[in-house]
N, C-alpha and C positions, 0 to 999 in steps of 0.2 A: 627345586622340585620336591625334595624330601620335606621341606618346611611346609609347603602347600598341602601335601598329603597328611602330614602330622596334624595340621589344623583341621582338616576334614575328619580325621579319626577322632578328634576330641568331641564331635557331635554324635552322641550315641543313637540319635533317632535317624541317622542316615544309613541306608541299606548298603550291603556290600556291592550290589549291582551299581548303585549310584557312585560309590567310590571308584569302582573300576572304570566307569564312564569318565569320571573326572581325571583319572590317571591317563586315559587315552588322550584327553585334551592337553594335559601337561606334556605328554610325549610329543605332541605336534609343535610345541614351542620351545622345548628344551632337549638337548642331547643328554640322555641319561647315562651316567657312568656306573661302573660296578659298585662304587660306594653308595650312589643314590639308591640302587636296587636293594642293597643291604638294609637301608633305613626304611624303604618303602614296603618290602615284602611282608612285614608283620601287619601292616595296615590292610592287606588284601585278605586277611582271615575273615571268614563269614561273620557278620555282625550279629549280636544277639537281638532277638526280637524286642522291639521297643514297646510292643503292645501288651506283653506279658510281664508280670512282676516276678514270676517264678523262674528259676534257672532251668535251662534246657536239659532234658533228660537224654542220656546216652542211648536209651532204647528207642527204636523207631516207633512213631505214633501210628495207630491203625489208619489205613487209608481205604477209600472206596475204590471200586473198579475204575471209575472215571478218572480219579486223581492218579491212579497207577498208570493209566494209559497216557497221561500228560505230565510227566515228571517236571518238577521245577527246574528251570535253567540254572546251571551253576556258573559262577564267574570263571573266566579262563584262568588257567594256572599261570604262575609267574613266568615260566619258560616261554609259554605262548605269548604272553604280553611283551616279553623282552624282544621277541622276534619282530614285533610290530614297530619297534623303534626305527624311524625312517632313516636315521643316520647310523646304521649298524656298522661294525668294523669292516665287514666284507664289502660294504658299499662305498667306502671312502677311497678315492683315487689318489695316486701320487700327484702332488701339485706341480704345476709348471713353474720353473724358476726363471726369472728374467733379471737382467742387469748383471748377471754373473752366476757362477756356481758356488755352492757352499764348500769351504775347505775344512769345516769343523764337524759337520753332521754326516753320518752314513745314511743311505736311503731308508733303512729300517727306523732310524731315529727321526728322520723327517716325517715318516708315517706315524710314529708314536705321538709326535707333537700335533700333526694334522688332525688326528682323531680327537684331540682335546681342545682344539681352538674354539673360540666363541662361535655360536651358530651363524652370526652375521658375516663371517668371513669364510665359512665352509664353501669350498669350490673356487675360491679366489686364487689368482696367481700369487706366488711369493716374489716380491721385488727386493733385490739387494739394495738397501738404502745407504748402508755404511759398512765399511770393513777396514780394519787397521792395515790390512795388506795393501789396500788402494788409497786410503785417505790419511794414514798415519795414526800415531797414538796420541790423540787429542780429544778430550771431551767436548771442547768448543766446536771442533770439526763435526763430531757426532751430532751435536745440537743443530748445526747448520744444515746437515743432510736429512734430518728427520722432522724439522719444524714446519715444513711447507705443507704437509698433509696430516689429517687427523689419524689417530691410532685405530686399531691396536698396532703395536710394534713388538716383535720378538727379538730379544737381545740374547745372544749366545756367546759364552766365554769359554775359552780353553786355557787352563793354567799350565805352568811349566812342568807339572807332573802328568800332563795329558788328560786331566779330568775335564769333562765337558758339562756345562750347566748353564743356567740363565733364568730368564723370566719373560713372561708375557705381560706387557703394560697395555692397559685398555686405552690409554691416552697418549698424546704426543710427548716425546721426550724433549724437555726444554727447561729453561731456568724458571723457577716458580718460588713464590714466597711461602707456600704451604704445600702440604701433601695433596695430591690430586689422584684421580682414577676411580675405578669402580670395582665391584666384586668379580668382574670377568678376569681380573689379573690373577696370575699364579706364578709360583716358582717351580723349577724342575731341575733334575740332575740325572746324569747317566753314570752309574757305577758298575764295575765289573760284576759285583755280587748281586746287584739289582739293576738290570739294564735300563729301566726307566722308572722314575719316581716323581710324582707331581704333588705339589702342595697348594691346595685351594685356600681361598679366603675363609677365615674362621668366623668372621662377624664380630670379633673382639674390638676392632677399631677400624679406622678408615685411612690408615697410613700406607697407601699403595706405592706412590712414587713421588720423590721430591728431588729436584736438581738445582744446583747452583754452579758457579764458575769453578769451584774447587773439587766438587764431588757430585755423585748421584747415588741415591739410596732407594731400595725397593723393600717395603715392609719394615715395620719398626715396632718397638715396644720395650719399655724398661731399659732404654739406652742401647738396645741392640738392633742392628739392621739385618734383615734376611739376606740381602746382598748389597754390598757397597763397593763402589769403584772411585778411585781418585781422579783428579783432573787430567792426569797424563795417561789414564787407562793402563797403568802399569801395576800399581798396588791395589789390592782389594781385600775384602774380608766377608765372611758369611757366618752368621750366628742364628740360633733359634730366636724367632720373634713372634709376638702375639698375633700379628696380622695373618700369618700363614702357618704358624706352629710347625715350622720346617726343621728338617735336619740341617746340619752343616752341609752346604751344597758342594763345596770344593774339597780338594784332597786334605787341606788343613784350614783351620779357622782363618788364618792370614795367608794370602797367596799372591803369586806374581802372575800377571796376565801374559799369555803368549800370543793369543789372537782374540779379537772381538768382531762379531758380525751383528748387524741389526737388519732385520727383515720387516718390510711393510707388506700390505696386501692390497691387491687391485684386481 
C-alpha cells in the first residue's frame, strides 16, 4: 500500500482529494498496518496547486461572501481515515482452531498473528496440520502433512529456552529445487521485552522458502537464513537476512527445538 501511495505522490498534478480517494481504494484491498500508516501519512498533506507557479502564501487570500459561505472541503484527517480500515484491530475475532489446540501460543499471541495474516485468510479457521507432539520430530513427516493443500501455512517453533517464534509461508511446505513463495510471507517472534515483532518482506530478493530432505529455510541473503530447521526438526538457527531484515528470532543464533506446530487455514 505504501508503494502505491508513494507512486501517486510523485505526480504533482494530482490533488490531495484524489490521493485520499485512492487511499480509500487501497484500504479496500489491503489491511494497513501501523508501519504502512507511517509511510502514507506524509502523502496526505495538501498538495500544492499545480496551476500556479508561485509558492503558496501563508496569509489567507481574500474571499468573496459566496466563497466564505461554501468553504472548500478538506480531506479527512489521518485518524479519521485509519478508522475506515475495514479490518481494524477491534473487528478481528479469535479464530476457531480445528484438529487440535495449540500448545505453543497464548490466546493473545494467536490474536497478534491473526491481525497480520494475509487478507485472503482473514476469518478462516486455523487447522492444525502438523505438530511434533502428534507426528514426531521429522521434516519429511511435516512435508507429508502439509503438501496436500495450498498455503499459506503458519509455522511456530518453541526452543528449549521457551522462546516462541516462526514464519508465515505463503505457499505449501515441500521439497523444491529453488526458493518459492510471495511477499505475503513474514517472520515473527515473541520476546518478553517486545511481546510481538513481525518482519515483512523487504523487496530485496525473492528467497521466501526452500525445502529439501535435509532442511527447510525461510528467508535468505549473503549466506544467512532468517529461519532454518534441520531434517530432524531438532537443531535450528536464525540470522538476519535480506529477505526480511529480521532480528535473530530465537533466544540464540543456534537453538534446539522443543516443539513445532504448523497451521493451515480453511
